[in-house]
N, C-alpha and C positions, 0 to 999 in steps of 0.2 A: 239309692232311693231318690227319685227325681220329684220335683214339685212342678206340676203342669197346670196352667190355667187355660181353659177354652172360653173365649169371649164370643158371644153371639148377639148381634144387634137385633132388637125386637122389631119384626115386620119392617125391615130397613127401608125398602123402596117406598112402601106405603106411608111409613112414618115421616120420611123426608117430604113427601107430597103434602101431608097434613101440616108439617112444620111450615112449609113455604106458602101454603094456601090455607089460612085459618078457617075459611068457610067449609073446608072438607073435614075438619076435626069432629070426631064423634059420629062420623057417617061411614057407612060401608062403602069402601072403594076398592077397585081392582086396578092394578097397574099393568098396562099392556093389554092387547086384544080389544075387542068391542063386542057388542051384543049380536053382531052378524057373523063375525069370523075372528080368527086369531086365537091366541092362547094367553091365559092369565100368567103373568110373571110373578106377581106378588099380590097379597090381599091384606087389608087392614084387619085388626082383631074384630072390629065390628062386623066385617064381612065373613070372617071365619066362623062366626056363630051360626051362620046359615049353611055352612059346608063349602063355602068358596075357598079355594086354595090354589097354589101355583100349579101350573101344568094342566089345568082343566080348560076346556074350550070356553070362549066368551059366551057362546050360546047357552051352555049348561050353567055357567055362573049366573047369568041373568035369570034363568029359569029358577035357580035355587034362591036367588035374592032379587026380586023384581025392582027394588029401590036402589040397586047397585049402581054406583057411579064409576065409569071407566075414565082413567086418565092415561095419557101417553107416557112412555118410558123416557127418562131424561138421564142417560148414562153419564154425561159430563158432570152433572150435579152430584150424582151418587159417588163418582170417583173423587170429586173435590172433597166431599165430607169424609169419605173413606181414608183419604190421605191425611186428614187432620187427626183421625182416630189412630192411625198407625204412628203418627208422630208422638202421640201420647204413649203408645206401647213402648217405643224405643227409648223413652225417658226412664223406663224401668228395666229393660233388658234388651240385648241385641239378638237374643234367640227368639225371633218372632217368625212364625210360619203362617202367612195368609192363606186361607182356603178359598176365599172369594172376597168381594168387596165388603161383606158384612160379618165375616167371622175369621178368627185366627187362633192359633195356639201360641202360648207364651211359656217358655221354660224359665221359671223364676227361682230355680235352685240356688243360683247366685244371682243377685240383682243389684242394680245401681244405687238403690236407696238403703241397702243393708237391712231390709225388713225380713225377719225370720219367719213370719207367718204368711203363707200364700193366701190364706183366707182373708186376712186384713188387707193384703195387697190387692186382691181382686175387688174388694169393696172400694178401696181408694181409686182404682182405675175406673170403675164404673161411675163413681162420683165425678171424676175428672171429665169423662166422656159427656156426662149430662151438663156439667158446667160450661163446657166449651162448644157443645153442639145442640143442646136442648133435646137430645135423643136418649132413650134408655137402652141399656144393654143387660143381658143376663150372662152369668158365668158359672162354669163348673170347675171344681178344683180337685185334683187327685194326684196319684203317683205315676200315671201314664196318660197318653193321649186318648186312648179308648175310654177310660173311666171319666176323664174330664169332659169329653164330649157328651157322654150319657148324662152326666151330672148337670150339664148346662140346660137340659130340657126340664129339669125337675121343678124349678120355681119360676118359669117364664109366665108372663113378661116381668122385667125389671126385678129380678131376684137372683139368688145364687145358691149353690148347694155344694157342700164339701164331703168327699168320701175320704176320710182319713185312713192311713195305713192299717190301723187295727180294725177298721170297718169293712175293708175290701172283701174279705172272704164271705162274710155274712151277706153283704150287699149283692155280690155276684150270685150267690146261691138262691137268693129270693127274686132276682131279676127275671121277668118274663122273657122267654126265648126270643120273642119278636123285637125286644129292645136291644138285643146284641147287634153291634155294628156289623154290617155285611150280611145279616139275616133278613132277606126280603120275604115277600109273601110266599113265593114258591118254596124257598128253603125252609121257612117257618112251617108250612104245611107238611113238608117232608119230615121235619123234626117231630111234628105231632104224630105222624104215622109210626115213629119209633118210640112213642111215649116220652118224648122230651118236651116238657112244657116250661121248665124253669132252669136256671143255672145249676141248681142242685141235680136235676135229672141229667143235664149235660155233663156235669162233673163225674157222674157215676159211670159214664161210658169210657172205654179205653181208647187210647190213641189209635190202635189198630182198627177198632170198630168205626170210629169217626172218619178215618182215612178211607176205609173200604166203602162207606156209604156216601161220603161227601167229598171225596177226592182230597186234593191238597188243602183246600180251605178247612177241611176237617181237623187238620193238625193245628191250624190257627185257632179254631174254636177250643181245642184241647188246652192250649196255652192261655188264651184270654180268660177263660172261666177260672183259671188259677191265678189271675192277676198278672200274668206275664205278657207284656206288650212292649217290646224293646225299641220300637221305632222312635228315633230322636226327633225333636223339633228341628225342622230343616229351614233355616232362615234364607238360604240361597237356592230356592227351588228353580230349576232351569225351565224357562218358558219354552214349550215345545211347538206352539203354533199361535197364529193370530188370524182371526176370522171376522167377517162382516156378512150379514145376511138381511134380506128384506122379505117380509110377507106381504102379498099383494091383496088389495081390496077385491079385485076381480081376478079369477083364474086366467092364466095366459095359455093360449092354445097353439101358438106357433113360435118357432125359434126367432122369427123376424120381430115379434113383439117383445122379445126378451133382450135384444141387443142393447137398447138404450138403458134398460134396468141394470144390465151387467156393467155397463160403463160407469154408472153412478156408484155401484157397489165397489168397483175397482178403485175409484177415486177416494172413497171413504177408507178403504183398506190401506191404500198407499199412505194416506195421511196418518193413520195409526202406526204403521211401520216406521215412517220417518220420525214421528214424535219420539219413538223409543230407540231410534238408530238401529232398526232391524231390517233384515232382508232374508229371503229363503229360496231354496232351490226347488221345492215341491209346491205346485199349485193344485188345489183340489176344488172342484166345482160340486156344490151340494144342490140337489134338486129334490124338493118335496112335492109330490103329486097331489091331486085333488082328493085322492083316497087316503092321504097321509102316509103313503109308503115313501121311503127315502132311497135315493140313489146318489152315489158319489163317483166322480170320474177324476183321476189324478194324472199329472205329468211331472216328471222330475228331470230337470235340466242340469247343465254343467255349471252355469253361472247363478249367482245370487240375484234375485229380482226384488224390486221394491217400488218401481215407478208405476203409475196408474196405467200408462200405455202398454207396458210389458205385461202386467197382470191381466189387463183386458184382452190382449191378443191371445194369451194362453187360455183364458176362460172361454173365449169365443170358439177357439179350436176344440176345446172339450165339449162345448155345447153341441157342435155339429158332428161330434165323433160318432154318435148313433142317434137313431130316431127317438123322439119322446114317446113314452108309454101312454101318457094321458095329459090332460091339462095340468098346469103347474101353479101351485099356490105360493111357493117360496123358492128363492134362489140365494145361494151364498157362495162366497169365495174364501178359501183359507190358504194360508202360506205356512209351510212347515220346513223341516231341515234348516232351521234358522242359524244365523251367524252368531251364535252365543257360545261362550266358553262353558265347558262342563265343569261344574264346581261341586264340591262336597263339603258339608259342614258337620262337625262333630259336637254333640252336646256334652257338657260337663256334668258329671254325676257326683253329687255329694249328699250327705244326709243331714237334714235339719228337722226341727219340730214343725208340725203342721199348725 
């Protein structure tokens, strides 16, 4: 029996902007994009009331909320605060698995403060985060990563929810099928077609039935609905790629117009690689056209690359590899096959009271 905490910062990017710029507090803001083009990366809770959310276009966001304020992304600032938050995590456990800048799993089965209650520990961690950053976080606490992540959504923002071992079976049976991790809209609708609306309905299906109708994920659903999710917290996740991309204010119609943009992107990417002492053998060029279709072109070499000039040369070669399909709204360069060691980490499993 493990004790897992999932910490999720509340509207992280937007909250950082409201923290740094007091005049934005209490107002609907969108981070990233603008009312003409681009995509919203994050929205404040004030904006979410109007239906504004991440991944929608800036045009739609402004239509939903005419008073919406757009602010630019500041990743350096978000990374700075994220690093402070992770320092807090590591004061309690070394088993920390970051999912992004604003969320992470913590295995506190054994912890550095000898606190037997994961619930009390989550409360203390959230208080520490607020004291040191003035930002709020929500938490989910349970026996595995799946349940902890589901639980962290229950009392957002600035709250927490615990699913104790004796509550797991009932909780999962009552959980709407759309709340199960990995069940998106398409899978949810397919579940509905088989009269599966809750965890209880899912639990009534055999492993054979679920595998027949849902393939390999069907076996995962069979286990999860029974509280079986054995994936450990992985504190040393291997980074697989590093990428930088730019969305343009005006669509670009010719490769000639894109060369300068690629050079700037290559310089930014090189700086990121060097900051973390990384290099890679595979360079991928990402192209998003005006109709939002995506195309990628890759090249793998013998040597590790990290300099701006080397990255730019390969990206330029990939750009001229074939004709463009349409005008281009976004270009990106990523590097993979990195020079990082493959590491595995093993979580310790012991039993304590929740």
